[in-house]
N, C-alpha and C positions, 0 to 999 in steps of 0.2 A: 410398457414392458421394456426391460433392459435389453440392450443389444446383445446378440450372441458374441462369443469370444472372438470369432473370426473378424469382427470389425475393429478389434483392438490391436494396436501395433505389437507384434510378437516380441520385438526387441525391447520395447518398454515394459512388457510384462516380465521379461527375464530380469531387467534392471530392477523392477519393483520387488521381485522375489529376492534379489540378492542384496538390497540395500540394508546396511546395518546402521541403526540410529541410536543416538544417546537416549537412554530411558530413565535417567535419574529425575525424580520429581522434587528433589531438594531445592530449597531456595535460600541458601546461606546468604547472610549479609556480606556483600562484597566490600564493605567499607564505604565511607563517605567520599564520593567523587563530586568535584565541583568545577567551577569555571577555570580554576588554575590548572586543571588536568586537560583542558581542551586542546592546547597545542600538541601534546603528546598523542592524543587520539587522532587529530587531523593528519599528523605525520604518517599515519598508517594507511591513509586513503589516497591512493595514487592511481589516476586513470590509466587504462591500458594504452599502449602505443602499437602501431602497425607498420609493416613494411611499406615502403614507398612504391607501391604498384597499385593499379586499379584496372577494373573492367567495367564496361557499361552494359546495362541490360538491353540496350538497343542492339548491341552486337549479337544478342541471342534471340532476337525476334520481337522484342517489346515494341508495342505500338501505342502511342499516346492518343487514343481515340475514345477513352472511357468505355470501351466495349470489348476489345480483344483481351483475353485473359492473360494477365501479366505473370501468372504463377509459373508456367513452364520456363519463361525467360529468366525470372529471378532465381528460380531453383538452379538452372544451368549456370548462371553467373556466379552464384555462391559456390557451386561445385568446382568451377574453374579456378576461382581465386584460392580455394582451399588447396587444389592441386599445385598451384604456383607457390604455396607456402604462406598465404595470407595477404591481406591488403584490403582495398576499398571496393565495394560494389556500388556503382553510381547509378542513380535514377535521375535522368535529366529532367529539366522543366517540361511540364505537360501533365495532362490528366489521364490516369491509368485506372483500370479496373482489375481487381484480383479476385478470383473465385476460390478462395481458400487461404490457409495460413502461410506466413513466412516463418521458416524454421532456421534460426541462426546457428552457425557453427563456429568453432574455435578460430580465433585470429581473423575474423571477418568484421569489417566496419561497413554497415549498410548506410549509405549516404544519400539523402534526398537533397538535390540541389534546389535553390530558390525557385519557386514556381511549380515544383513537382507536387502533385496530389495523387495519393493512392486511395481509391475508394474500395472498401472491402465488401464482399458479398454478405447478404443477410440470410442466406440459406444455411440452416444448421448442418445439413448433410455435407456441405463443402468443408467442414472442419473435422471430418473423419479422415483416417482412423483416430480412435480415442487415444489420449495420452495420459501419462501420470501427472496429476495436477492436484491442487488444493482448491476446494470450494468453501469459502468462508471458514477456513481453518481446518477443514476435514479432508484428508487425502482420498482421492477417488480417481477412477479412470473416466474421463469426460472429454467433451469436445476440446479440440486444441484451442488455446488462446490464439488471438489473431496474429501476434508475433510471439514466438516461443523459442526457448533454448533449454535443453536438458543436459546437465553435467558438461557444460562447455567452459572454456577459459578464454579470456581476452576477446570480448565481443563488444560491439558498439552499434548504436543507432545515432547518426549525426546528420547535420545539415540544417536547412531552413525550410524544408517542405512540410507538407501536411499529410498525416495518416487519418483518414476519415472512416470511422467504423460504420457510419450510416444507420446506426440503431435508432429506432423510433417506437412510438406507440402502435405502429402497425406490424411490428415484428418482435425483436428480442425483448423489448421492455414490457410487452404484454405478459411475458412469462412470470413476472414477479407476482401476479395475482393468483396463479394456480399451482405454483411449484412447491408449496409448503409440505404436502405429504411426502414427496420424493426427497426434499431437503432433510426432513426428519428421518427418513429411511437411511440416508447417507450418514447422518449423525449417529443413529442407532448402530449401524455397522461399525462405526468408530468405537462406540462404547463396548460393543461385543467382541472387539478384536478381530473382526473379519479381515482376512488378508486383503491388502489394497487391490491386488490384481483381480479380486472377485467383486469389487465394488464398482460394477459396470453401469454407467449411466448413459448420457447421450440420448438418442432416440426420442427427442422432444420431451424429456423428463423434467425440463424446467431449470436445470442447472446451467445458467448462462456462463459462457467463457469470459475471462478478463481480456483486456486489450493486449498488454505486454507482460509476459511472465518469464523471466529467466529463473530456472529452477535448479537448485544445487549448482550454481555457477560461481566462478571466481573472476574478478577483474572485469567489471561491467561499466560501460559509459553510455548514458543516454543524454544527448546534448543538442539544444538548439531547435529541435523539431517541434511540431504542434500535433496534438491529438484531439479529435472531436467525436463525440457521440459513441461511446463505448457500449457494448452489450451489458457490461457489469463494471467492475473496478477498472481503472486505467492502467497504472504502472504498479506492478506487484512482484518485486523480487522476493523469492521464497528460498530460504536456506542458502542464501548467497553470502559471499564475503568480498569486500572491497568494491563498493558500488558508488558511482558518481552520477547524480541526476542534476543536470545544470542547464538553466536557461530554456526550459521547455514551457510550452503553453498548453494548458489542459482546459477544455470547454465541453461540458456535457451536463445537462440538468435532468437526466433520466434517473430511474430508481437505482440506488446503490452505485451511482457514478462517483465513487471515491476517486480522488486525484492521484495520490501516490501512497501506497501501502507497503512499506518494508515489513516483511514477515519472517520471523525466525532468522534474521539476517544480521550480520556483524560488519561494522565499519562502513557506514552509509552516509554520504553527504548529499543533501538536497539544497540547492542554492539557486538564487536568481530566477525562480520559477513563478509562473502565473497560473492560478487555479480559480476556476469559476464552475462549481460542481453541484450536482444534485444530492450529494451526501458529504461526508467528511472531506476536507481539502487534503489533509495528510493524516493518515491513521496508522499507527504503529501496532503491529499484531504479532502473535506468536503461537498460532494453532488454537484449536478449540476443544474444550472438554477432555474426555478421556483420550481421544486421539492426539490432542495437543500435548497432553502429559506423556503419552507413549513416545512421541518424538522427542520431547523434552529439550528443545533448543530455544533459548531466548533470543529476542532482538536486543542488541546492545551496541553502544557507541554510534548513536544516530545523531547527526548534526543537521539542523535546519537553519538557513540564514538568508536574509535578503529576498524573501518571497512576498508576493502580493496575493492575497486571498479575498475573493468576493463571496458569492453565495455558497452556502454549505451548512451542514449540521454542526460542524466544528472546524476551527482553524487548524490547531494542532491537537490531535486526539490520540490517546493510548487505549487500546481495546476496541471492541469488547472481547474479541477473540484473542486472548493473551495468556492462555493456559501454560505456555512455556516460560513466561516471564518477560519483563522488559526492564532494562537498566541503562543508565548513562545516556540520557536524551538531553540535547541542548538545542534550544530554539531562540534565535535572536534577530533583531533588526528587520522585523517583518511589518507589513502594513495589512490590516484587515479592514476592508472598506465596502460594506454592503449592509443595508437594513435587513437583509434576509439571512445574514450569518447568525447562527443561533448561539454559539459559544466561542470564546477565544482559545482557552485551554481546557481540555476535558480528559478525565481518566474514568473509565467505566469497566466494571466487571461484576461478578457476584460469587457466592460461595459454592456454586456448582462448577463454574468455569475455572475458578482458582487462578493460579499464576502469582506473580509478584510484580510490584513496581517500585523501583528505587532510583534515586539520583536523577530527578527530572528538573531541568532548570530552564526558565523562560524569562527573557529580559529584552528591554528596548523595543517594545512592540506598541504600535499605535493602532487603536481600534476605534472606528467611527461609532458603531453601535452594535449591540447584539440583541437577539430576541429572547434570550433566556438569561443565564448567569454568565458573567465574564469568566469566572474560574469555577469549574464544577468537578467534584470528585464524588462518584456514586458507586458504592459497592452493593447496591441492590438493583442493578440494571436488569431489566427483563423480569420474567416470572420464575426463573429457576432458583432453587436453593439446594445446597448440598453440604458436603463435608470438607470442602477445600477453601477455607477463608483466605482471601488474597491480601497479604500484607502490602501496605503502601507506606513508604517512608522516604524522607529526605527529598522534599519537593519545594521548589522556590519560584517566586515570581518577583521580578525587579524592574522598576522603571517602565511601567505599563500605564498608558493613558487610554481611557474609554469615555466617549462622549455621551453615551446613553445606554441604559441597561435596566431590565426589571430588577435584577439582583446583582450585587457584587460577587458574593460567594454562595455556593451551594455544596456543602460538604456533608455527605451522608454515609458514614462508615458503620462497620459492625461494632456493636457495643463491646463484645468480648474480644475483638481483634481490631482495635481502632486504627484509623489513619494516624500516623505519627510524624512529627517534625516537618511541619509545613511553615514556610517563612514567606511573608509578603513585605517588600521594602520599596519605599520611594514610588508609590503608585498614586495616581489621581483618577478617580471615577466620578463622573458628573451625571446628573439627571438619573440617579438610581431611584427606582420607584418603591421598592419593598425592602424590608430587613433581610439580612443574610440568613441562611439556614446552616446551623453548625451542630451536627450530632455525630457521635462516634468518632471524635477526633481528639487527640492529645498533643500537647506541646505545639499549639498554633501561635506563631509570633507575627504581630503586625507592628511595623516601624515606619514612621513617616508616610502613613497612608491617609489620604483624604477622600472621603465619600461625601458628595454634595457640599464640598467646602469645609467639612468638619473633620478634624484630625481623629484618627482611630489608632488605638494601640492596644496591645495585648501581651 
């Protein structure tokens, strides 16, 4: 049963009622954007800065005994630094336990010093009251993410410490088995246009919270810290602008343990990060189905570089929740090194989810091996079919090496709305077992491509 309204933050209900969102479903061609445009996009991504002042959680009663609840101290420290006009909240070395979420506020840099570990509670009730959030692309009122910010500016999570979600098969991860009816109920509410403040979940309904979610925030920095064992996705900026994710380590092999998922966000840089995940390492999203089209905000200007990716369903992925569209994605100078990685570059949607994908560029990537196709575009993802065929256009792969793969390419587009303008240049794929699958695609160009030592052109 859903929670009564009294368990939902009244302030967030008011905000949910008042938010005005872009509703256009149009997907005009924004023109061809390529590598020459990258410097101009990068110039728009500037990490926030903070006043040169700090407070320590120890001064507000924090005890590093992995037992005393850190939440009162960290909340008080955040409140104090806000009163002072902003700055750094320091968590010194030591192991802490926190029975609930951390809610960041404008002009606050939460800084974990080297050797600091924050272990989060796995009790769902500790993440009440419910907050305005997205679950797999659908807006709902649900348990708070473990670290959350709503409509804040100039926020950061920095340092060399570890945030440990402590999720396991004994708690959060078990929810993936029985949550389907409630997940479908949430999606149907999105299709029906039910006001978000009435989409009340929590109460063990199976909708797991993500680890870090800045929601409708500007000027976000997440740098240096490590994250382990999230209930759901790890880092998920939603409807944000100007986001830098730099030098983080993400480890978690649980269900839906995606590493970093920018969603309906603009001007995002992900660099020098390490991902070892139970799902996609990086997945770019933009809302799902009718609810995603209602919001109608794309993810755009997403830059990924110098990252290492190990286990996961995909290295760089677009979709499948991309109903608002995705454009201008650049991924370069990455290493993908695990026999359990399934794909290097993947784009996935279907004609029910819709959306659009344009200007996606992938270069200078070394892949040891994949368990599926090196490069996969699938417009028949899942079982849904509808009236919103997703256009995919202007996608390139350049200077990519893969040592082993079942297939080089798996392109499965809609015959009446084919994938268009895909270019693969200067790539070497070795130990490829099967022929590529090429259906529903127009204007595929291969130049200086070798598969098992044989040149391929088209």
